[in-house]
C-alpha positions in Angstrom: 19.8 -18.7 27.4 19.0 -21.3 24.7 15.3 -22.2 24.4 14.2 -25.2 22.3 11.0 -24.2 20.4 8.7 -27.0 19.5 5.2 -27.5 18.0 2.8 -30.3 18.5 0.6 -32.0 16.0 -2.8 -31.9 17.6 -4.1 -35.0 15.8 -1.1 -37.3 16.0 0.3 -35.8 19.2 3.7 -35.9 17.5 6.3 -33.4 18.6 8.3 -31.6 15.9 11.3 -29.4 16.7 11.6 -26.5 14.3 14.9 -24.9 15.4 17.0 -23.9 18.3 17.7 -20.2 18.7 20.1 -18.3 20.9 18.4 -14.9 21.3 21.5 -13.3 22.9 23.3 -13.6 19.6 20.7 -11.9 17.5 21.9 -8.8 15.7 19.6 -5.8 15.9 19.2 -4.1 12.5 17.2 -1.1 11.2 15.5 1.6 13.3 14.7 1.3 17.0 11.6 -0.8 17.7 9.8 -2.0 20.9 11.5 -5.4 20.6 14.4 -6.6 18.5 14.1 -8.4 15.2 10.7 -7.2 14.0 9.2 -8.5 10.8 10.3 -6.7 7.6 8.8 -6.2 4.2 10.8 -9.1 3.0 8.9 -11.5 5.2 5.6 -10.6 3.6 6.9 -11.6 0.2 6.3 -15.3 1.1 2.6 -14.8 1.7 -0.1 -15.6 -0.9 -1.5 -12.4 -2.5 -5.1 -11.6 -3.4 -6.8 -14.1 -1.2 -9.4 -13.2 1.4 -8.7 -16.2 3.5 -5.3 -17.9 3.6 -5.9 -21.6 4.5 -2.9 -23.1 6.1 -1.3 -26.5 5.7 -0.6 -28.7 8.7 2.8 -27.4 9.7 1.7 -23.8 9.3 -1.4 -24.4 11.4 0.8 -25.7 14.2 2.7 -22.4 14.2 -0.6 -20.4 14.1 -1.8 -22.4 17.1 1.4 -21.5 19.0 0.8 -17.8 18.1 -2.7 -18.1 19.5 -1.3 -19.5 22.7 1.2 -16.7 23.0 -1.6 -14.1 22.6 -3.7 -15.9 25.1 -1.1 -14.9 27.7 -2.7 -11.5 27.5 -6.0 -10.4 29.1 -9.0 -10.7 26.7 -10.2 -7.4 25.3 -13.8 -8.1 26.1 -15.7 -11.1 27.3 -14.8 -13.2 24.3 -11.5 -14.7 23.4 -10.2 -11.9 21.1 -6.8 -10.3 21.7 -5.2 -7.6 19.5 -1.6 -6.3 19.5 -0.3 -3.5 17.5 3.3 -4.3 16.3 5.9 -2.6 14.2 7.3 -3.9 10.9 10.2 -2.5 9.0 9.2 -1.4 5.5 11.4 -0.3 2.6 13.8 2.5 3.3 13.6 1.5 7.0 10.1 3.1 7.3 8.1 1.9 10.3 4.8 0.2 9.3 2.3 -0.7 12.0 0.1 -3.8 11.9 -2.7 -4.9 14.2 -2.5 -8.7 14.9 -5.8 -10.1 16.1 -6.6 -13.5 17.5 -10.1 -14.6 16.3 -11.8 -17.8 17.5 -15.4 -18.7 16.7 -16.5 -22.3 17.4 -14.2 -24.5 15.4 -12.8 -21.7 13.2 -9.4 -20.4 14.4 -8.1 -17.3 12.7 -5.3 -14.8 12.8 -5.9 -11.4 11.2 -3.1 -8.9 10.3 -4.0 -5.6 8.8 -2.2 -2.3 8.4 -3.9 1.1 7.9 -2.2 1.4 4.5 -4.7 -1.2 3.2 -2.8 -4.5 3.5 -4.5 -7.3 5.3 -4.0 -11.1 5.7 -6.4 -13.5 7.3 -5.0 -16.9 8.2 -7.4 -19.7 9.2 -7.7 -23.4 9.8 -10.8 -23.6 7.7 -12.9 -21.4 5.5 -16.0 -19.8 6.8 -18.0 -20.7 3.7 -19.2 -24.0 2.2 -17.9 -25.1 -1.1 -17.7 -28.4 -3.0 -14.2 -27.5 -4.3 -11.2 -28.7 -2.3 -9.6 -25.6 -0.9 -5.9 -24.8 -1.6 -3.8 -24.8 1.6 -0.6 -22.7 1.8 2.7 -23.1 3.6 3.5 -19.9 5.5 6.0 -21.4 7.9 8.6 -18.7 7.4 6.3 -15.8 8.0 4.5 -17.4 10.9 7.7 -18.5 12.5 9.1 -14.9 12.4 5.7 -13.6 13.7 5.7 -16.1 16.6 9.2 -15.2 17.7 8.5 -11.5 17.6 5.1 -11.7 19.3 6.7 -13.9 22.0 9.2 -11.1 22.7 6.5 -8.4 22.8 4.3 -10.5 25.2 7.4 -11.1 27.4 8.0 -7.4 27.6 4.3 -6.8 28.4 4.5 -9.3 31.2 7.6 -7.6 32.6 6.2 -4.0 32.4 2.6 -3.8 31.1 2.4 0.0 31.1 5.7 0.3 29.1 4.0 -1.1 26.0 1.1 1.4 26.2 3.5 4.3 26.7 5.5 3.1 23.7 2.4 3.1 21.5 1.5 6.6 22.7 4.9 7.9 21.9 5.6 6.2 18.6 2.4 5.5 16.7 1.9 8.4 14.3 -1.2 10.5 14.8 -2.2 9.6 11.2 -2.9 6.0 12.5 -4.7 7.1 15.7 -8.3 8.1 16.6 -9.4 11.5 17.8 -12.2 14.0 17.6 -12.5 17.8 17.6 -15.1 20.5 16.8 -14.9 21.3 13.1 -14.5 25.0 13.4 -11.4 24.6 15.6 -9.4 23.0 12.8 -11.1 23.9 9.5 -8.7 26.8 9.0 -5.7 24.6 9.7 -6.4 21.5 7.6 -7.5 21.2 4.0 -10.8 19.5 3.2 -12.4 20.1 6.6 -14.5 23.2 5.9 -17.6 22.3 3.8 -17.9 24.6 0.8 -21.5 24.9 -0.6 -23.1 27.0 -3.3 -25.7 29.6 -2.1 -24.6 29.2 1.4 -27.0 31.7 3.0 -30.0 30.3 1.2 -29.0 26.7 2.1 -28.7 27.6 5.8 -32.2 29.2 5.8 -33.5 26.1 4.0 -32.1 23.7 6.6 -33.7 25.7 9.4 -37.1 25.4 7.6 -36.8 21.7 6.8 -36.1 20.1 10.1 -39.6 19.3 11.3 -42.4 17.2 9.8 -44.4 19.6 7.5 -47.8 20.5 8.7 -49.3 20.1 5.3 -48.9 16.7 3.7 -50.5 14.1 1.3 -53.7 12.5 2.5 -52.7 9.3 0.7 -49.6 8.1 -1.1 -49.9 6.6 -4.6 -47.4 5.7 -7.2 -48.5 8.7 -9.3 -48.0 11.1 -6.4 -44.5 9.6 -5.7 -43.5 9.5 -9.4 -44.4 13.1 -10.0 -42.2 14.2 -7.0 -39.5 11.9 -8.1 -39.5 13.5 -11.6 -39.0 16.9 -10.1 -36.1 15.7 -8.1 -34.5 13.9 -11.0 -34.9 16.8 -13.4 -33.2 19.1 -10.8 -30.4 16.6 -10.5 -29.8 16.3 -14.3 -30.6 19.9 -15.0 -32.1 18.8 -18.3 -34.9 20.9 -19.6 -36.0 18.2 -22.1 -36.9 15.8 -19.3 -39.4 18.3 -17.9 -41.5 18.0 -21.0 -41.8 14.2 -20.8 -44.5 12.3 -18.8 -43.5 11.4 -15.2 -43.9 7.6 -16.0 -41.3 7.9 -18.8 -38.9 9.9 -16.6 -39.3 7.4 -13.8 -37.8 4.7 -16.1 -34.5 6.3 -15.3 -34.9 4.9 -11.8 -33.4 1.5 -10.9 -37.0 0.3 -10.2 -39.0 2.3 -12.7 -39.9 -0.4 -15.1 -43.0 -2.7 -15.3 -45.3 0.0 -14.0 -48.2 -1.2 -16.2 -49.1 -3.9 -13.7 -49.8 -1.3 -11.0 -52.7 1.1 -10.7 -50.9 4.4 -10.3 -53.7 6.0 -8.4 -54.2 3.1 -5.9 -52.7 3.3 -2.5 -53.0 -0.5 -2.2 -50.9 -0.9 -5.4 -48.4 1.6 -4.0 -48.0 -0.6 -0.9 -47.7 -3.6 -3.2 -45.0 -1.9 -5.3 -43.1 -1.0 -2.1 -43.3 -4.5 -0.8 -42.1 -6.0 -4.1 -39.4 -3.6 -4.9 -38.0 -2.7 -1.4 -35.1 -2.7 -0.5 -33.8 -2.8 -4.1 -33.0 0.9 -4.4 -36.5 1.9 -5.4 -36.2 5.3 -3.8 -32.9 6.4 -5.4 -32.8 9.6 -7.3 -29.0 9.3 -7.6 -28.2 5.6 -7.4 -27.1 4.7 -3.8 -26.4 8.4 -3.1 -29.5 10.6 -3.0 -32.8 9.1 -1.9 -36.4 10.3 -1.7 -38.3 8.2 0.8 -42.1 8.3 1.3 -42.9 8.7 5.0 -46.1 8.5 7.0 -46.6 10.6 10.1 -48.9 8.8 12.6 -49.7 12.0 14.5 -51.0 14.1 11.6 -52.0 11.0 9.6 -50.3 12.7 6.6 -47.7 11.5 4.1 -44.5 13.5 3.2 -41.2 12.9 1.5 -37.8 12.5 3.2 -34.8 13.7 1.1 -31.6 12.0 2.2 -28.1 12.7 0.9 -24.5 12.9 2.1 -23.5 16.5 2.7 -19.9 16.7 1.7 -20.0 14.5 -1.5 -23.5 15.4 -2.7 -24.4 18.6 -0.9 -24.8 20.8 -4.0 -26.9 18.2 -5.8 -29.0 17.5 -2.7 -29.8 21.2 -2.0 -30.6 21.8 -5.7 -33.2 19.0 -5.5 -34.5 20.5 -2.2 -35.0 23.9 -3.7 -36.9 22.4 -6.7 -39.2 20.4 -4.4 -39.9 23.4 -2.2 -40.6 25.6 -5.2 -43.2 23.0 -6.4 -44.8 22.9 -3.0 -43.9 19.3 -2.3 -44.2 18.5 1.5 -40.8 17.1 2.5 -38.0 17.3 5.1 -34.2 17.0 4.7 -33.0 14.0 6.5 -30.5 15.1 9.3 -31.1 18.8 8.6 -30.0 19.8 12.1 -26.7 17.8 11.7 -26.1 19.3 8.3 -26.7 22.8 9.7 -24.2 22.2 12.5 -21.6 20.9 10.0 -22.0 24.0 7.7 -21.7 26.2 10.8 -18.6 24.3 12.0 -20.3 23.3 15.3 -20.3 19.6 14.8 -17.8 17.1 16.1 -15.6 15.4 13.5 -13.6 12.3 13.9 -10.1 11.5 12.7 -8.9 7.9 12.2 -7.3 5.7 9.5 -10.8 4.5 8.7 -11.9 5.8 5.3 -15.3 6.7 6.8 -13.6 9.4 9.0 -11.2 12.2 8.3 -7.6 11.2 7.8 -4.9 13.4 9.2 -2.5 14.3 6.4 1.2 14.1 6.6 3.4 17.2 6.4 3.4 18.4 2.8 0.5 16.2 1.8 -2.5 18.1 0.3 -0.4 21.3 0.6 -0.6 21.2 4.4 2.0 23.3 6.3 3.8 21.6 9.1 3.2 24.4 11.6 -0.6 24.3 11.0 -0.6 20.5 11.2 1.2 20.6 14.5 -1.4 23.1 15.8 -4.2 20.8 14.7 -2.6 17.8 16.4 -2.4 19.8 19.6 -6.1 20.8 19.4 -7.5 17.3 18.5 -8.6 15.2 21.5 -6.7 11.9 20.8 -8.0 8.6 22.1 -5.6 6.8 24.4 -4.5 3.3 23.8 -6.1 0.8 26.1 -3.8 -0.9 28.6 -3.0 -4.5 27.9 -2.4 -6.7 30.9 -1.0 -10.2 31.4 -3.5 -13.0 31.8 -4.0 -14.7 34.1 -2.9 -12.2 36.8 -0.1 -13.4 39.0 -2.1 -13.2 42.2 -4.8 -15.5 40.7 -2.6 -18.5 40.1 -4.3 -20.4 42.9 -4.2 -23.8 41.2 -0.6 -23.5 40.1 2.1 -25.7 41.5 5.4 -24.0 42.2 8.7 -26.0 42.2 12.0 -24.4 43.3 14.7 -25.0 40.7 16.8 -27.3 42.9 13.9 -29.6 43.8 12.2 -29.6 40.3 10.9 -32.9 39.0 9.0 -31.7 36.1 7.1 -33.5 33.3 9.0 -35.7 31.0 9.7 -34.3 27.6 6.8 -36.1 25.9 4.1 -34.9 28.3 1.8 -32.2 27.1 2.2 -29.5 29.7 2.3 -25.8 29.3 4.6 -23.8 31.6 5.3 -20.3 32.7 8.9 -19.6 33.7 9.8 -16.8 36.0 13.3 -15.6 36.1 15.2 -14.2 39.2 16.6 -10.7 38.7 18.4 -9.0 41.6 16.5 -11.0 44.1 13.1 -10.4 42.5 11.1 -12.6 40.2 10.2 -10.3 37.3 10.3 -12.0 34.0 7.7 -14.4 32.6 7.8 -16.5 29.5 5.4 -19.2 28.3 6.9 -22.3 26.7 5.1 -25.4 25.5 6.6 -28.8 26.4 8.7 -30.7 25.7 11.5 -28.6 27.0 15.2 -29.2 27.1 15.3 -29.3 30.9 19.0 -29.8 31.0 19.5 -26.5 29.2 17.4 -24.8 31.9 19.0 -26.6 34.9 21.6 -23.9 35.5 19.1 -21.0 35.4 17.8 -19.3 38.5 14.2 -20.0 37.7 10.9 -21.0 39.2 8.7 -23.3 37.3 4.9 -22.7 37.4 3.2 -25.8 35.9 -0.4 -25.2 34.8 -2.0 -28.6 34.1 -5.3 -27.0 33.2 -4.1 -24.4 30.8 -6.8 -23.6 28.3 -6.6 -25.6 25.1 -6.5 -23.9 21.8 
């Protein structure tokens, strides 16, 4: 069947025919994919590189709006208008690369976001989401968007035919390295590298964490800059392990802090000036012992009316430094707690839940041979991890909700003229059953469709893009 694809200029209402394509003559190349003719790495060569937002020219925008309409045939993910499809692309050496294609609409900003879990991302939009006096550069991406529109149309068509087939395909073909899952740490820490947390003085650290979970009974009656700076000096000297710093005054050592300058305008022994220093310097890293990594916060407990310090650090990256500081503070008798001590204790004991995903904030499942992982152990870990299932994607609107639709049998059809702006769903007859749905924007080549066993569903009130 030959379908005439067209796009409409929303301002001039002018119809532009891009091409005519006979899909039955397409040649399938490369590895097996959910639909034929997926995008390849060669298609991405036409895209601008290094831009956060790719602003499209008029012809490319028309194509993006058609892609949006295609995605709008699917049920929204939430209450807003967002839709996301995960699609395959063919990389070099016929490697399958997965991309998430997301429709984003906010007020008058229409966007299309593509990103892979290998770090590549492209954001197409009709306008920038920032204000600037400079005239933005608009790009022509017709080739790429045309290819994307054709492939997404095929995927949406297959979802309309068999919604569950798409979900099953993702479950079977998306590699576990690009999926989300969780498991208790001790179940996989002997199978995968980098899961078990190795820490110096392990026994002493575990005992320390048990002691430093609750607010200390003894605390400071008041908090002043001098009190805080003295404790900060102890923490910083423990971090640097420099004996020479211990001999220097606390005010001089505190100058190593990001906010340790201009102390002469404060009374170091005044709690009012400490509150003023906090107000003037917060949140500009005034509590950092190690910049952005290890923090020493002053806290006030309203039950005991006492002040104490809260030592915060990330366990895996800065565990040794954090615990070295904690031992120094405890030896000096400083009242403090370790932020998240219970969670850190569970992690060191292997009793916490860890999460796998492509997100760099979680653990990434390695590929066989990567980081020295053995394939047999990797498979055991995959079997143990509780993997999150892909959400089902359904056609929208459901067929039984087409109350306002007008149905025309093929032999009695008197449809809109080719210049009318009507959006149609076409359902094909297969072995006596209507199964296949495809959305096409008018104008259509009605003569080309006249010999097809089809039923036309005209939706005059189809949502506008």
